[in-house]
N, C-alpha and C positions, 0 to 999 in steps of 0.2 A: 503494499499501500503506498504509495508516493505523497497523497494527502491530496492530491487533486479530484477538485470537483468538479463533473461535467453532466450535463445533461445530453439524456441521449432525445433526439428527435425524427422524425422522419422530413421534415421541412429541410428545403435547402435556407444558406444565410442569407439571402436576398428576401427570400419570403417571410425569415423572422423578421430582417429590419426593417421590412414592408408593414410588418401588422405593430409593432413600437411607432414608427414614423405616422402612419394611419389614427394610432392613438392619442399621442401628441396634435396632431392638425383638428381632429375632432374634439379634442378639449378646449384648445386654443378659440376654435370659431365658435363654439358653443359659449365659452365663457366671453369673448368679444361679444355677442351677441347678443348676452341675456344677464352678464354680469357688469359689466360696464355702462354705469348710468348715461340717459342722453343727454347731452349737452357737457360729457367728458371732455378732457379737452387740457391734454399735458405735453411739454416738449420737453422730450429728453435730448439734449444734446442734438438739435439741430433735428430730431426726429418728430413726426406730429403722431400724436394717442388719439386721438379720437375714432369715435366708433366704427365710421366708414373707413378710414385710413387700415382700420387693425386687421378691418375683413377683408378689405383688399389685400394689406401685405399677408393674411396668412393663405388666401386664395393665392397668391404666387409661392407661396412656399410651395403651397400643394403641386402645383407645376414642375418645378423647379424637380422637387423631390420624387414627383412620380419620373421626370427624366431621366433622374439619377437610379432607380430603381429598375429602370428599362435597359438602362446603359449596364447595369450589376448582371442581371439575369443576362445581355447579352452576352459578354466575357467572360463569364462563369466558367465554362469549361475552359477555355483557353489561360486565364491566368486569373487564380483564384486569391490574391493578394490585391490586387484593381479591384477585384469584385465588393473583397469586403471594406477596401477605403469606401468606393461608392456608397455603399450600403451603407455604413456608418455614418456618411453625409449626411446623406438623407434622413439620419436619421435626428442628428446631430440641429439640424437646421432647425425642422419644428420644435425643437424642445429650445432653441434659443427664441423664437418668436413665440412662443408658452410665455417663457420668463420676461420680456417685453407687455405681454398681455396681461401679467398678473403685476409688473412694476406700475403699469397703468390705474388696476381695478385698486390697489392699495392706496395709491398716492391719492388718489382723488379723494 
């Protein structure tokens, strides 16, 4: 026993990244639609944090993550390291957007 913890799944890595990415995007979209008060407006280092811009930012993140996940799926058989990098990037971007939405919610 080496003390290693492994979860055995039948899903490929890009599918796991897609699940996490989708969860973060759904959470950010729902929070920006329902938890950001109407008229809430906050400027964070040049970025505008009203409800409409947060929804637009979340939808753009959805498109970028979909492109990253499609690229991760496309190169999975040829280069697994690059596939993991693209998949991890697709999971980290929505997490950053979710943090921005949470900052707007808690600052207002």
